[in-house]
C-alpha positions as CSV (number, residue, x, y, z in Angstrom):
1,M,92.6,105.2,108.6
2,P,94.2,106.9,111.7
3,N,98.0,106.9,112.1
4,S,97.8,105.2,115.5
5,L,96.7,101.8,114.1
6,R,97.9,98.6,115.6
7,V,98.2,95.9,112.9
8,L,98.3,92.2,113.7
9,V,100.1,90.1,111.1
10,T,99.6,86.4,111.7
11,G,102.3,84.1,110.4
12,G,104.5,87.2,110.7
13,A,107.8,85.3,110.3
14,G,106.9,83.9,107.0
15,F,107.9,85.1,103.5
16,I,105.1,87.4,102.4
17,S,104.3,88.5,105.9
18,S,107.8,89.4,107.0
19,N,108.3,91.5,103.9
20,F,104.9,93.1,104.5
21,I,105.9,93.9,108.1
22,R,109.2,95.4,107.0
23,H,107.2,97.5,104.5
24,L,104.8,98.7,107.1
25,L,107.6,99.8,109.5
26,R,109.3,101.6,106.6
27,A,106.4,103.2,104.9
28,T,103.7,103.8,107.6
29,P,103.5,105.0,111.3
30,Y,101.5,101.9,112.3
31,E,102.4,99.7,115.2
32,V,102.8,96.0,114.2
33,V,102.2,92.8,116.2
34,S,103.7,89.7,114.6
35,L,102.2,86.4,115.7
36,D,103.9,83.2,114.5
37,A,104.1,79.6,115.7
38,L,107.6,79.3,114.0
39,T,106.9,76.1,112.1
40,Y,109.2,75.1,109.2
41,A,108.1,78.1,107.1
42,G,108.3,80.7,109.9
43,N,111.8,81.9,110.4
44,L,112.7,84.7,112.8
45,E,115.8,85.4,110.7
46,N,113.3,86.8,108.2
47,L,112.7,89.7,110.7
48,A,116.2,89.9,112.2
49,D,116.9,93.4,110.9
50,V,113.7,94.8,112.4
51,M,113.1,92.8,115.6
52,A,114.4,95.6,117.7
53,H,112.2,98.2,116.0
54,E,110.2,100.3,118.5
55,R,106.9,99.7,116.7
56,L,107.2,95.9,116.3
57,S,106.3,93.4,118.9
58,F,106.5,89.6,118.5
59,V,104.2,86.9,120.0
60,R,105.1,83.3,119.6
61,G,102.0,81.3,119.3
62,D,99.5,79.4,117.0
63,I,96.4,80.9,115.5
64,C,94.6,77.7,116.6
65,D,95.2,78.6,120.2
66,A,91.8,80.3,120.8
67,E,92.7,81.8,124.2
68,L,95.9,83.4,123.0
69,V,94.2,84.7,119.8
70,A,91.5,86.3,121.9
71,D,94.0,88.1,124.0
72,V,96.1,89.3,121.0
73,V,93.0,90.4,119.0
74,A,91.7,92.5,121.9
75,E,94.8,94.8,121.5
76,V,94.8,95.5,117.8
77,D,92.8,97.5,115.2
78,V,93.5,95.6,112.0
79,I,94.3,91.9,111.3
80,V,96.2,90.6,108.3
81,N,95.8,86.8,108.4
82,A,98.8,85.5,106.5
83,A,99.3,82.4,108.7
84,A,99.1,79.3,106.5
85,E,100.6,75.9,105.6
86,S,101.5,76.7,102.0
87,H,103.7,74.0,100.5
88,V,101.6,72.5,97.6
89,E,103.8,69.4,97.2
90,K,103.7,68.7,101.0
91,S,99.9,68.8,100.9
92,I,100.0,66.3,98.0
93,A,102.5,64.0,99.6
94,E,101.2,64.1,103.1
95,G,97.5,64.8,102.7
96,G,95.5,67.8,104.0
97,A,95.3,67.3,107.8
98,E,97.8,70.1,108.8
99,F,96.5,72.3,106.1
100,V,92.9,72.0,107.2
101,T,93.9,72.7,110.8
102,T,95.9,75.9,110.1
103,N,94.3,77.3,107.0
104,V,90.6,76.6,107.8
105,E,90.3,76.0,111.6
106,G,92.9,78.7,112.4
107,T,91.0,81.2,110.2
108,R,87.7,80.2,111.9
109,I,89.3,80.9,115.4
110,L,90.4,84.4,114.3
111,L,87.0,85.1,112.8
112,D,85.2,84.1,115.9
113,A,87.6,86.2,118.0
114,I,86.6,89.3,116.1
115,R,83.0,88.6,116.6
116,E,83.7,89.0,120.3
117,R,86.3,91.8,120.0
118,P,85.5,93.8,116.9
119,V,88.4,95.2,114.7
120,E,88.3,97.9,112.1
121,R,89.3,95.5,109.3
122,F,90.2,91.8,108.8
123,I,92.2,91.1,105.6
124,L,92.5,87.4,104.7
125,I,95.5,86.5,102.5
126,S,93.9,83.9,100.3
127,S,95.6,82.5,97.2
128,S,95.2,82.5,93.5
129,E,95.6,78.7,93.7
130,V,91.9,78.6,94.6
131,Y,91.1,79.2,90.9
132,G,92.9,76.2,89.5
133,T,93.7,76.3,85.8
134,A,92.5,79.4,84.0
135,L,89.2,78.8,82.1
136,A,89.5,82.4,80.8
137,A,92.5,84.7,80.7
138,P,93.1,86.7,82.6
139,M,91.2,85.3,85.6
140,D,89.0,87.9,87.3
141,E,87.5,87.6,90.8
142,E,84.4,85.9,89.4
143,H,86.3,83.0,88.0
144,P,85.1,79.7,89.3
145,L,87.0,78.2,92.2
146,N,88.5,74.9,91.1
147,P,91.3,74.1,93.6
148,R,93.6,71.3,92.4
149,S,95.6,70.4,95.5
150,P,94.7,69.9,99.2
151,Y,96.6,73.1,99.9
152,A,94.5,75.0,97.4
153,A,91.3,73.5,98.7
154,T,91.9,74.6,102.3
155,K,92.7,78.1,101.1
156,A,89.4,78.1,99.2
157,G,87.7,76.9,102.4
158,A,89.2,79.7,104.5
159,D,88.4,82.2,101.7
160,R,84.7,81.3,101.6
161,L,84.4,81.0,105.4
162,A,85.7,84.5,105.8
163,Y,83.2,85.8,103.2
164,S,80.4,84.0,105.0
165,Y,81.3,85.9,108.2
166,F,80.9,89.1,106.2
167,V,77.5,88.2,105.0
168,T,76.2,86.6,108.2
169,Y,77.7,88.8,110.8
170,G,78.6,92.0,109.0
171,L,82.3,91.7,109.9
172,P,84.7,94.0,108.0
173,I,86.2,91.3,105.9
174,V,88.5,91.9,102.8
175,I,89.8,88.9,100.9
176,V,92.9,89.1,98.7
177,R,94.1,86.5,96.3
178,P,97.8,87.1,95.6
179,F,99.3,85.4,92.6
180,N,102.7,83.7,92.7
181,N,104.9,85.7,95.0
182,Y,108.7,85.6,94.8
183,G,111.6,87.7,96.1
184,P,114.2,87.7,98.9
185,R,113.8,85.4,101.9
186,Q,111.4,82.9,100.3
187,H,111.8,79.3,101.5
188,P,113.8,77.2,99.0
189,E,110.9,74.8,98.6
190,K,109.3,77.4,96.3
191,V,110.1,77.3,92.6
192,I,112.2,80.4,92.0
193,P,114.4,80.2,95.1
194,H,114.7,76.4,94.4
195,F,115.9,77.1,90.9
196,V,118.3,79.8,92.1
197,T,119.8,77.8,95.0
198,Q,120.1,74.7,92.9
199,A,121.9,76.6,90.1
200,L,124.3,78.2,92.6
201,D,125.3,74.7,93.7
202,D,125.4,73.5,90.0
203,E,122.6,71.0,90.8
204,P,119.7,70.1,88.5
205,L,116.7,72.4,88.2
206,T,113.8,69.9,88.2
207,I,110.8,70.9,86.1
208,H,107.5,69.1,86.0
209,G,106.5,67.9,82.6
210,D,107.6,70.1,79.7
211,G,107.6,73.3,81.7
212,H,104.8,75.0,79.7
213,A,102.7,75.6,82.9
214,S,102.8,79.4,83.4
215,R,102.3,81.6,86.4
216,D,101.6,85.3,87.1
217,W,104.8,86.2,89.1
218,L,104.3,88.9,91.7
219,Y,107.3,90.5,93.3
220,V,106.7,90.4,97.1
221,D,107.3,94.2,97.7
222,D,104.5,94.9,95.2
223,D,102.2,92.6,97.2
224,A,103.1,94.4,100.4
225,E,102.1,97.7,98.8
226,A,98.8,96.2,97.7
227,I,98.0,95.0,101.3
228,E,98.9,98.4,102.7
229,A,96.6,100.0,100.1
230,L,93.7,97.8,101.3
231,I,94.3,98.9,104.9
232,A,94.1,102.5,103.8
233,A,91.2,102.1,101.4
234,D,87.7,103.3,102.3
235,L,86.1,100.4,104.1
236,D,82.7,100.7,102.4
237,S,84.4,100.2,99.0
238,V,86.3,97.0,100.0
239,A,84.4,95.3,102.8
240,G,83.1,91.9,101.5
241,E,85.2,92.2,98.4
242,V,87.6,89.7,96.8
243,L,90.6,91.3,95.1
244,N,93.3,89.7,93.0
245,V,96.8,90.9,93.5
246,A,98.5,90.2,90.2
247,T,100.5,91.6,87.3
248,G,98.4,90.5,84.4
249,V,101.5,88.8,82.8
250,D,102.3,85.1,82.9
251,V,105.7,83.4,82.3
252,P,106.1,79.7,81.7
253,I,108.2,77.8,84.3
254,D,110.6,76.5,81.7
255,E,111.3,80.1,80.7
256,V,111.9,81.0,84.4
257,A,114.5,78.3,84.6
258,D,116.2,79.6,81.5
259,L,116.3,83.2,82.9
260,V,117.8,82.0,86.2
261,L,120.5,80.1,84.5
262,E,121.3,83.1,82.3
263,L,121.5,85.5,85.2
264,L,123.9,83.1,87.0
265,D,125.8,82.2,83.9
266,K,125.1,78.5,84.3
267,P,124.7,75.9,81.5
268,A,121.2,75.1,80.1
269,E,122.0,71.4,80.7
270,L,121.2,71.9,84.4
271,K,117.5,71.8,83.5
272,T,116.0,68.4,84.2
273,H,112.4,67.5,83.2
274,V,110.6,65.0,85.5
275,S,107.0,63.6,85.4
276,E,104.1,66.0,85.7
277,R,103.0,66.8,89.2
278,P,99.5,65.5,90.2
279,G,97.0,68.2,90.2
280,Q,99.2,70.6,88.2
281,V,97.7,74.0,87.4
282,D,98.3,74.6,83.7
283,R,97.9,78.4,83.4
284,H,97.6,81.1,86.0
285,I,97.2,84.8,85.1
286,G,95.2,87.4,87.1
287,S,93.0,90.3,86.1
288,T,94.3,93.5,87.8
289,E,91.3,95.7,87.0
290,K,89.3,95.5,90.2
291,I,92.1,96.4,92.7
292,R,93.3,99.2,90.4
293,R,89.7,100.6,90.3
294,L,89.1,100.3,94.1
295,C,92.5,101.1,95.5
296,G,94.5,102.6,92.7
297,W,97.1,99.9,93.0
298,S,99.1,98.2,90.3
299,A,102.3,96.2,90.3
300,R,105.4,98.3,89.7
301,T,108.1,95.6,89.3
302,S,108.7,93.8,86.0
303,F,109.5,90.1,86.2
304,E,112.9,90.7,84.7
305,D,113.8,93.3,87.3
306,G,112.3,91.4,90.2
307,L,114.0,88.2,89.2
308,A,117.4,89.9,88.9
309,R,116.9,91.4,92.4
310,T,115.9,88.0,93.7
311,V,118.8,86.1,92.2
312,A,121.2,88.8,93.6
313,W,119.8,88.4,97.1
314,Y,120.2,84.6,97.1
315,R,123.7,84.9,95.7
316,E,124.7,87.4,98.4
317,N,122.9,85.6,101.3
318,Q,123.9,82.0,101.0
319,A,124.2,81.5,104.7
320,W,120.5,82.2,105.1
321,W,119.3,79.8,102.5
322,R,121.8,77.0,103.3
323,A,120.5,77.1,107.0
324,T,116.9,77.1,105.7
325,K,117.1,74.5,103.1
326,R,115.9,71.2,104.4
327,P,118.4,68.3,103.9
328,K,117.5,65.8,101.2
329,A,114.2,67.5,100.4
330,K,112.9,66.7,97.0
331,L,111.7,70.1,95.8
332,S,110.4,71.2,92.5
333,S,108.2,73.7,90.7
334,S,105.0,75.0,92.0
């Protein structure tokens, strides 16, 4: 890949995408365009420290705005589509309408835009949630898709839609399925920052069921390195491919709560078990073989180290999450 690339990151003010943008500005010479509609999950504070960077430009707008998307796409070389409605419990409580609009229709608009204005590479940030509960461990990219929430179903729809554009139109599509990201600047609706912020306020850490459900926890900086590796990889080796971004290790949610309380020196009694969530995914663990073989990438951050860094960030940046946390929100594990 040439050094003069312009990379469009949709949903650029979100959690994974803002950390990815920060990584690109630090580790590569690429120019970056951030496109975000600034809904509840998009927060310009996530980019506050780099907004003035000479290689970053910001466009406020929705990926469902076809005219805007066409104009932006015409000026870039690579697209990383990270724009998504991503709150599992919101999709369960409110239904799938917003999720279909952004996750499926928004992706369709981007894909049609690159039919008209070709790019060198289109990387879709899918989700490991498309797999549902592991039928075999670890789950490789051939694992059946069994999404168990409206959110997961819309991500599966976008995932397969993007693949169809590779097969039908020969577009340079790469699909990545990250496992459960965590780290600084993640919205407090997600399980790890929820646990951390609740513990800091000496409030209950709500755990669905007995907490045995396990996840493959991926530190967000490792995810950023994986996406960068996919931009740099030989296109012939990755076009049309689906790649997990995972660690190959899963940790039960109940154990995550214990570790958070231990790091913050809080009592175990703060853990509170509630009824099981509808559509709960029981076990989630990803195979790492394919991305290591095709790109030479593997996660570098252990869960213990990543969690310690994450807890420290939330402890030191309470103004950020107190402004972000929605009042009276009933949040729990995902």
